[in-house]
N, C-alpha and C positions, 0 to 999 in steps of 0.2 A: 503494500499500499505505500503511495505517495501522497503528501499534502503539504500544504504551506497557505501562505497568507499574501494576498495581493493589495496595496493601497493605490486607490485612485484619487489624484490630487489635482489640482488646477484653478484658474480663476473661476468667480462665479459665473455661471450661466454659460460654460463652454460645452454642456452635455454629460457632464459625468453620471448622473442618475440614469439618462437615456441610454448611455452606453452599459451600465450595469444591468439594468432590466432586460437590454438586447441580449447579453451573454448568459444571463441566466434563464431567460424565457419565460420569465414571470414579471409581476410588477413588484420590487422589492423598494424601491424609492418612488417618492413622488416626484414629477416633473412640472416645470412651469416656465413660463418665457422670463419670469422676474428673477432677479439675483437674489442668492443666499435662501433658496428654496430648502435645500438640506440642512438640517440643523445638527443631527446627532451621525454620529459615524455609524452607518448602517451596513450591516453584514449580508451579502448575498452569498450564496453556495453553489458551487458549480460542481456537480457530480458525473462523472463516468467511471466505467469498470477499473478498479484499481488506482482511481485518482479523485483527489477531493482538494478545490482550490476555494478558499474562502476569501471573497472580494469585500473591501471595506470602503464604502463610498464617503468621501469626507466633505464638510462644507467647503465652500471656494475660500481660498485664501485671499485675504485682502486686508489692508491697514483698517485696524478696528477704530469704531467711532463711539462705543459704548459697551457695557458689560457684556451684552449677548454678542456682540462683534468680536469680544475678545476672546469669550469663549468658543465660538466657532472657528476662529484662526487658530487658536492654541490647541484644540480637537485635530484639526487637519495635520499641523505640526508635528504632534506627537505621533501620528501613524507612521511617519518616515521613519521612527525607531523601532517598528514593532513588526515590519513585514519582511516578507523573503524577496519581493519584486516590488518596483515602484512604476506605476502608470502615470506619466503627465499627459492630462490632456489639454490641446490648445487649438485655436481655430483661427489665429491670425499671425503674423510675423512677429518676431520677438521684438522689432524694433517699434512695434504697433503701440506699446505703452509701458510702463514702469511695472505692471503687476506680474508678467512672466518673466521680467528681469529678476524680480524678488524671489520667485518660487525657483528660478534657475539656480541662484546663489544659495538657495538652502539646498538643493540636490547636489551641488558641488562640495558640499560639507558632509555628503553622508557617503561613507566609505564601505565598500566591498558588498553592496546591494545592486543587483541589477536594475537598471534603469531602461523603460521603454517609453517612447515618444508616441503619442496617438494624435493626429492631424485630422480633428473630427470636422464633420460638416463638409465633406468633400463635395457633396452633391450640390453645394452652394458656392464652390471656390473653382475658378477657372484653372486649369492645368499649368498655365506659367505661374500664375499666383502661388499655387501648390508648390511648385518646384522652389520658387524663393523662399517660402516657408521652411522646406526641408532643408534647403542648402544653408540657410542661416542657423538652424537648431544644430545641423550635422558638424558645422564648422566649430562649435563650442566643444565637440569632443567628450560629450557627458554620456550620450545615450549608446545602449548596446545594440538598440534597432529602432528603426523609426517606420510607421505604417500610417496610410491614411484610411479614415473610416467615415460612414455614414451611419452613426449609430440609429438614427430616426428610422433608416431604411434597411437596418440589419446588415450592412454592407461592411464586409471585410472583419466583423466581430470574432468570425472562427479563426482568421488569420492572428489576430491579438492573442487567442488561446493558445495556439500553435506556437507563438513565440514566447510565452510564459512557461510552457511545459517543461522545457530543460532545465529549467531553475528550481523546479519543484523536486524536492528530494524525500528519501523515506521518510514518514512519519504515521502518526496514529489517524484513524479516521475522526475527527472531532464530531461530527454531527451524523444522523442517520442518513442514509442514502436518497431517501424521499423527502429529506427537508430542504428548503431553498431560501430560508431565512431564518435567523434566531430571534428575530424580533416578536414580542409578545403580540397576540391578537389585537390587544387594546391599543397597543401602540399604532399598529398598522391602521386601525380604524379612526383613531385620532389623525394620524398624517393624512388619510384620504379625505376626510372632512376638511382640514386645512387647504390641501390642494383645490378641492371644489370651491372654498371660499375665495383663494387666490383667483381662480378662473372667472367667477361670477363678479368679483370686486373690479377686476382689471386694474386701473391706476388708480381708483377711487380712494382707497384707503392704503397707507404705506404697509410695509411688511411687518408692522407692529401687532400682529395677532397671534395668539397662541390658542390651543385647543386642550382641553381637558375633559377626560371621560369621567363622569361623576358616578354612573350605575351602567353596569354591564352584567346583564343576567341572561343565561343560556337556558332555554327551555327545548322541549322536544321539538316543536315545530316552529318556533320563533325566538328570535335574540331581540332582548330588551335594551336600548341603549339611550341613556342620556348624557348629552355632552353640552359644554359651555365654551362658545367662542368668546376669547377675552380681546378686548382692543385697549388702546392707550388713551383715547378721548372720547368724551361724551358726543363730539359730532360724529364721530365715526360709527357710534352704535345704531344711529338711525340710519345710516348709508348701508351698514350689514343687513339689517332687518328689511329696508326698503318700503316702498309705499304698500300699506295694506299687507306688510310681510311678505311680499312676494319673492323679494330676493332671498331671504331666509328659507322660505320653502322651496325655492330653486335650489339652493345649497344642498338642503336636506335631501330632496329627492335624488340629484346626481350622486351624492354620496351613497344613498342607500341602495341604488341600482349597482354600484360596484362593490359594496360590502358584501351584498346578498350572496353571490357566487363564491365570495372568499371564505365566509363561515358556514355556507351550506344550508342556510336556513332563510326564513323571510325575516325582515328586519322590522323592529319598531323603534324608530329614530325620533327623539325629541331634543331639538335644540334651543339653546338659550345664549344671549348676547350679554356681556358684563363688561365694565369698564376697570380696568386697573393701570391708572395713570403712569405713563412713564416706567413701565416695568422692565423694558429693556436695559434701564440705566441701574438697576438694582441686582447685585450679585445673588442675594436671597430670593430675589422672584425668578430670576433666570434659573436657579436650581431647583426652586419650586415647582416651575414647569416642566421639570424633567430633564433640563438640559446639563447634563454631568459628564464629566471627563471619564473617557473609556480607558481605565488603565490594566485591563486584563492583557 
């Protein structure tokens, strides 16, 4: 048996969660066009005969602006010290901005860990632009392999797996072969609700929302879930609820339709909206909402 851990890092919104979902073949991490959608180090488990690869999808690395941002960046950076292979996901040239340069400097400090560059969104990148990105990163002499992918279209994700395999050594089977994530069901449910809220809210409410599962009861034919969506300002509460409660109902319906096949029963979902002003600025509130460092 061979087994190992792979860390997925990169700037916000380069497609890390989409790549993870494509590799695993299941929805492990929520996705959104907004930056900083991923807030925890989410594990996805790839299994085939005699091989288990545990992928850790990290929050996008960026210069933190508040307690939540510091937690997210610390989580991503700590992943570099825990894995057998590092995947850096990019979607533009190194000279495109300071974000990728900062991450590259971090990678240069990591010794004896294979590093693979994944140039994502090649369906949106012209061939000559892809070549420029490739050559710019290749010249840094950091990466063992470079590959282009379109995670959204499942293009070349199998190539990524093939590049990783030689670096996975003999080890224990950490998880059952039919398990594709070790995240608890309540966590997955809360993330799906948050994803649908982000989808329905567009840019009306900043990223300052969190979801807490207040009640989760499994019965024979139905699962009863009560969840609270927290926002930072009173003005945001009305936006999330919407006129006549229509927006909140839409969030609930979209979440329920995705949660039902996940849990295998009908879902009775009730949503509430509450205000916790400036919760992202508080280390205590960040921790209370479940954003805790993964030191396993």
